C-alpha positions in Angstrom: 193.5 -176.1 -36.3 191.8 -174.1 -33.6 187.9 -173.6 -34.0 186.4 -170.2 -33.7 182.7 -169.5 -33.7 181.1 -166.8 -35.9 180.5 -164.5 -32.9 184.0 -164.8 -31.7 185.3 -163.8 -35.2 183.0 -160.9 -35.4 183.6 -159.4 -31.9 187.4 -159.9 -32.2 187.5 -158.1 -35.6 185.2 -155.3 -34.3 187.2 -154.7 -31.1 190.5 -154.7 -33.1 189.3 -152.4 -35.7 187.5 -149.8 -33.6 189.8 -146.8 -34.6 189.1 -147.6 -38.2 186.1 -145.3 -38.1 188.7 -142.6 -39.0 189.1 -144.1 -42.4 186.2 -142.6 -44.2 184.9 -143.0 -47.8 181.7 -143.1 -49.9 179.9 -146.0 -51.3 177.9 -144.2 -54.1 176.4 -141.2 -52.4 176.5 -142.7 -48.9 179.3 -141.7 -46.5 180.7 -144.6 -44.5 183.7 -145.8 -42.6 185.7 -149.0 -42.5 184.4 -149.7 -38.9 180.9 -149.3 -40.2 181.4 -151.7 -43.1 182.8 -154.4 -40.7 179.8 -153.9 -38.4 177.3 -154.2 -41.2 179.0 -157.3 -42.7 179.0 -158.8 -39.1 175.3 -158.0 -38.7 174.4 -159.4 -42.1 176.3 -162.6 -41.5 174.5 -163.1 -38.2 171.1 -162.4 -39.7 171.9 -164.6 -42.8 172.8 -167.5 -40.5 169.5 -166.9 -38.4 167.3 -167.5 -41.4 169.5 -170.2 -43.3 170.1 -172.3 -40.1 167.2 -171.6 -37.8 167.6 -174.9 -35.8 171.4 -174.8 -35.4 173.5 -173.0 -32.8 175.1 -169.8 -33.9 177.6 -169.9 -31.1 179.2 -173.2 -32.3 182.6 -173.5 -33.9 183.8 -172.8 -37.3 186.6 -175.3 -38.0 189.1 -173.6 -40.3 191.1 -176.7 -40.6 188.6 -178.6 -42.8 186.6 -177.5 -45.7 183.9 -180.1 -44.9 183.2 -178.8 -41.3 180.1 -176.6 -41.1 179.5 -173.9 -38.5 176.8 -174.8 -36.0 174.6 -171.7 -36.2 171.1 -170.6 -35.3 169.3 -168.1 -33.1 168.0 -169.3 -29.7 166.5 -166.3 -28.0 166.0 -166.3 -24.3 165.8 -162.9 -22.5 166.2 -164.3 -18.9 168.0 -161.6 -16.8 168.1 -159.2 -19.8 164.6 -157.7 -19.5 165.9 -154.3 -18.2 168.4 -154.3 -20.9 165.6 -154.9 -23.5 163.5 -152.0 -21.9 166.6 -149.7 -22.0 167.4 -150.6 -25.6 163.7 -150.1 -26.7 163.7 -146.7 -25.0 166.9 -145.7 -26.8 165.6 -147.0 -30.1 162.3 -145.0 -29.7 164.4 -141.9 -28.5 166.6 -142.0 -31.6 163.7 -142.1 -33.9 162.2 -139.0 -32.2 165.7 -137.5 -32.2 165.8 -137.7 -35.9 162.3 -136.1 -36.3 163.0 -133.1 -34.1 166.6 -132.6 -35.4 167.5 -129.5 -37.4 169.4 -131.7 -39.9 167.6 -134.9 -40.6 170.2 -136.3 -42.8 173.0 -135.8 -40.2 170.7 -137.1 -37.5 170.0 -140.4 -39.4 173.8 -140.9 -39.8 174.3 -140.4 -36.0 171.5 -142.7 -35.1 172.8 -145.4 -37.5 176.4 -145.2 -36.4 176.2 -144.6 -32.7 173.0 -146.6 -31.8 171.4 -148.9 -34.4 174.4 -150.7 -35.6 176.1 -151.3 -32.4 172.8 -152.1 -30.7 171.9 -154.6 -33.5 175.3 -156.4 -33.3 175.1 -156.6 -29.6 171.6 -158.2 -29.4 172.4 -160.6 -32.2 175.5 -161.8 -30.4 173.6 -162.0 -27.0 170.7 -163.9 -28.6 173.2 -166.3 -30.1 174.4 -167.3 -26.7 178.0 -168.2 -27.6 180.5 -169.4 -25.1 181.0 -166.7 -22.6 184.7 -167.3 -21.9 185.5 -167.5 -25.6 183.6 -164.2 -26.4 185.4 -162.6 -23.4 188.8 -163.5 -24.7 188.0 -162.4 -28.3 186.8 -159.0 -27.1 189.6 -158.3 -24.8 192.3 -159.5 -27.1 190.8 -157.4 -29.8 190.9 -154.4 -27.6 194.5 -155.3 -26.8 195.3 -155.3 -30.6 193.8 -151.9 -31.2 195.1 -150.4 -28.0 198.5 -151.6 -28.8 198.5 -149.7 -32.2 197.3 -146.6 -30.3 200.0 -146.8 -27.8 202.8 -147.6 -30.2 202.0 -144.6 -32.3 201.5 -142.3 -29.4 205.1 -143.2 -28.2 206.5 -142.5 -31.7 204.6 -139.2 -31.7 206.0 -138.2 -28.3 209.6 -139.1 -29.3 209.2 -137.2 -32.7 206.9 -134.2 -32.0 206.8 -133.4 -35.7 204.1 -136.3 -36.0 201.9 -134.4 -33.6 199.2 -132.3 -35.4 200.2 -128.6 -35.4 197.4 -127.5 -33.1 198.9 -129.6 -30.3 202.8 -129.5 -31.0 203.4 -126.5 -28.8 202.0 -128.3 -25.8 203.4 -131.7 -26.9 200.1 -133.4 -26.4 200.0 -136.6 -28.3 196.9 -137.6 -30.4 198.0 -140.9 -31.6 195.8 -142.1 -34.5 193.0 -139.7 -33.4 192.3 -136.1 -34.2 192.8 -134.7 -30.7 194.3 -135.6 -27.4 191.3 -136.3 -25.3 190.2 -138.9 -27.9 193.2 -141.0 -26.9 192.2 -140.8 -23.2 188.5 -141.5 -24.0 189.6 -144.8 -25.7 192.3 -146.0 -23.5 191.0 -145.1 -20.1 188.2 -147.7 -20.0 190.6 -150.5 -21.0 193.1 -149.8 -18.3 191.4 -152.0 -15.8 189.9 -154.4 -18.4 193.5 -155.6 -19.3 194.2 -156.7 -15.7 192.1 -159.7 -16.4 194.5 -161.1 -19.2 198.0 -162.5 -19.0 200.6 -159.7 -19.1 197.7 -157.2 -19.4 199.1 -155.1 -16.6 201.9 -154.1 -19.0 199.3 -152.8 -21.4 197.5 -151.1 -18.5 200.6 -149.2 -17.3 201.5 -148.2 -20.9 197.9 -146.9 -21.4 198.1 -144.8 -18.3 201.5 -143.5 -19.5 199.8 -142.5 -22.8 196.8 -140.8 -20.9 199.5 -138.7 -19.1 201.2 -137.8 -22.4 197.8 -136.7 -23.8 197.5 -134.5 -20.7 193.9 -135.6 -20.0 193.0 -134.9 -16.4 189.6 -136.4 -16.9 191.0 -139.6 -18.2 193.6 -139.8 -15.4 190.9 -139.2 -12.6 188.5 -141.7 -14.3 191.1 -144.4 -14.6 192.4 -143.8 -11.1 188.8 -144.0 -9.8 188.4 -147.3 -11.6 191.7 -148.7 -10.3 190.7 -147.7 -6.8 187.4 -149.5 -7.3 189.1 -152.7 -8.5 191.7 -152.7 -5.7 189.0 -151.9 -3.0 186.8 -154.7 -4.3 189.4 -157.3 -3.3 190.3 -158.1 0.3 194.0 -158.7 -0.3 194.4 -155.3 -2.0 191.8 -153.2 -0.1 194.0 -151.7 2.5 196.7 -150.9 -0.1 194.2 -149.2 -2.3 192.9 -147.0 0.4 196.6 -146.0 1.4 197.5 -145.4 -2.2 194.4 -143.4 -2.8 194.8 -141.2 0.2 198.5 -140.5 -0.7 197.7 -139.6 -4.2 194.9 -137.3 -3.0 197.2 -135.5 -0.6 199.9 -135.1 -3.2 197.5 -133.6 -5.7 195.9 -131.2 -3.2 199.0 -130.2 -1.4 202.1 -130.5 -3.6 203.2 -127.3 -5.5 204.3 -129.5 -8.4 200.7 -130.7 -8.9 199.2 -127.2 -9.0 198.3 -127.5 -12.9 196.6 -130.9 -12.4 194.8 -129.6 -9.2 193.5 -126.5 -11.2 192.2 -128.9 -13.9 190.5 -131.2 -11.4 189.0 -128.4 -9.6 188.0 -126.7 -12.8 189.8 -123.5 -12.1 191.8 -123.4 -15.4 190.5 -122.1 -18.8 189.2 -125.5 -19.8 187.3 -125.8 -16.5 185.6 -122.5 -17.0 184.6 -123.4 -20.5 183.0 -126.7 -19.2 181.0 -124.7 -16.6 179.9 -122.2 -19.3 178.9 -125.0 -21.5 176.9 -126.8 -18.7 175.1 -123.6 -17.8 174.1 -123.0 -21.4 173.0 -126.5 -22.0 170.8 -126.6 -18.7 169.2 -123.4 -20.1 168.5 -124.9 -23.5 167.2 -128.1 -21.9 164.8 -126.3 -19.8 163.0 -125.0 -22.8 163.6 -128.4 -24.8 163.0 -130.8 -21.8 161.3 -133.6 -23.3 163.0 -134.2 -26.7 166.3 -132.2 -26.3 167.9 -130.7 -29.2 167.6 -133.8 -31.5 170.4 -135.8 -32.9 173.3 -133.7 -34.0 171.3 -130.7 -33.2 173.0 -129.3 -30.0 175.2 -126.7 -31.7 172.3 -125.3 -33.6 169.6 -125.3 -30.8 172.0 -124.1 -28.1 173.2 -121.1 -30.1 170.6 -118.7 -28.8 171.5 -119.5 -25.3 175.3 -118.9 -26.0 176.4 -115.5 -24.7 180.0 -116.2 -23.7 182.6 -114.1 -25.7 185.4 -116.0 -27.0 184.2 -119.4 -26.1 183.2 -121.7 -29.1 180.1 -123.9 -29.1 181.2 -127.5 -28.8 179.5 -130.3 -30.7 178.2 -131.7 -27.3 178.0 -130.4 -23.7 181.1 -131.9 -21.9 178.9 -134.3 -19.9 177.6 -137.8 -20.9 174.3 -137.3 -19.3 173.6 -133.8 -20.6 174.8 -135.0 -24.0 172.4 -137.9 -23.9 169.5 -135.7 -22.9 170.3 -133.2 -25.6 170.7 -135.8 -28.3 167.9 -138.2 -27.5 165.8 -136.5 -25.0 164.6 -137.7 -21.6 163.4 -140.9 -23.0 166.9 -141.7 -24.3 168.4 -140.6 -20.9 166.0 -142.9 -19.1 167.1 -145.8 -21.5 170.8 -145.1 -20.7 170.1 -145.1 -17.0 168.1 -148.3 -17.2 170.8 -150.1 -19.1 173.4 -148.9 -16.5 171.2 -150.2 -13.7 170.9 -153.5 -15.4 174.6 -153.6 -16.0 175.6 -153.2 -12.3 172.9 -155.5 -11.1 174.4 -158.2 -13.4 177.8 -157.3 -12.1 176.7 -157.7 -8.6 175.3 -161.3 -9.3 178.6 -162.2 -11.0 180.9 -160.4 -8.7 182.8 -163.4 -7.5 184.7 -163.5 -10.8 187.8 -161.2 -11.2 187.2 -160.4 -14.9 183.7 -159.2 -14.0 185.1 -156.7 -11.4 187.6 -155.5 -14.2 184.6 -155.0 -16.6 182.7 -153.1 -13.8 185.7 -150.9 -13.3 185.8 -150.3 -17.1 182.1 -149.1 -17.1 182.8 -147.0 -14.1 185.6 -145.3 -16.0 183.1 -144.3 -18.6 180.7 -142.9 -16.0 183.4 -140.9 -14.1 185.0 -139.7 -17.4 181.5 -138.8 -18.5 181.1 -136.2 -15.8 183.4 -134.0 -17.8 183.4 -135.4 -21.4 181.3 -137.5 -23.7 182.7 -141.2 -23.7 179.9 -142.4 -26.0 179.1 -140.1 -29.0 181.8 -141.3 -31.3 181.8 -144.4 -33.4 184.5 -146.3 -31.5 183.3 -145.4 -28.0 179.6 -146.2 -28.8 180.7 -149.8 -30.0 183.0 -150.2 -27.0 180.0 -149.4 -24.7 177.9 -152.2 -26.4 180.8 -154.7 -26.4 180.9 -154.3 -22.5 177.2 -154.9 -22.5 177.7 -158.2 -24.6 180.3 -159.4 -22.0 177.9 -158.9 -19.0 174.8 -160.2 -20.8 176.2 -163.6 -21.8 
């Protein structure tokens, strides 16, 4: 029977169960989710093996075909090319502690720090330090993503075919939400995976279906981000470079000139109601951050701290400003923003070194999707998206 290492099992399970953060319950007085339980169990297994088998190799196989086989486990730690990643992670860790201290609601801030930063970072660093087989971890992560994306896609199609399954808020517009609470969450989850699936057999089918679902969710930000990533991926290869440029110019002309694309054009140029709301939110966030420059509003503190700066009638205060970098600055301050930028610099430097491999370009395009989408939304501050980000980090670090 096929052998799997402990890291393979953990990353596949986590990637496959990312949407289970929606299943919430309490353990005693503590609120938690199925995804968090999976993460904590994985972390504990890795730590347990570190202390119980300090001389073995944690990335070795577990043979499920024999009860006498033992997992080869251990914890060889070598930073090598990961120093910038370590610095960025340390800055974020420090920033989250400060973010709790300055937050209006310390308990809520602790929950955010734990779920969005500490647990994903701990799992990522434990996997990286274990140094398992890179290709096996790649397959485990991407096929885990494929499993969860498949469920999201199937339920999205069911919703579109039977609008009664769409939550009442979105029924009139027929915007699908799949397993999530709102349409943009579907695009935030699927958009980074569109290019990633190009690296696996028959993955293009999943990619095309994911694009269809983003269209059905009516997410202009998701479409633009996925389109930018696809252009990057095509332009990165000689045999598809010219075709990619031609397709990109054609699509751009259609969006800019065709009367039928007026709605999408207004969304992209931020001339519709949603665009105006985004602009108002950015203006108010900038005003708040001018007065809270160093530490921001604290974790989960944006709605409270930005309230005195909010003067737009008929516009609600959202949980985060619709921009990844403004949201990071608000939540964990300038130190945290520096940490995020440091990690992104490390990520693309590693990509450049490994660029000869196609799957690496697919991964670069996936991270580019997050950055582009992050210009108009927040593709990190959610349990599934935070862990997705750190799974990408694992794949580049190994």
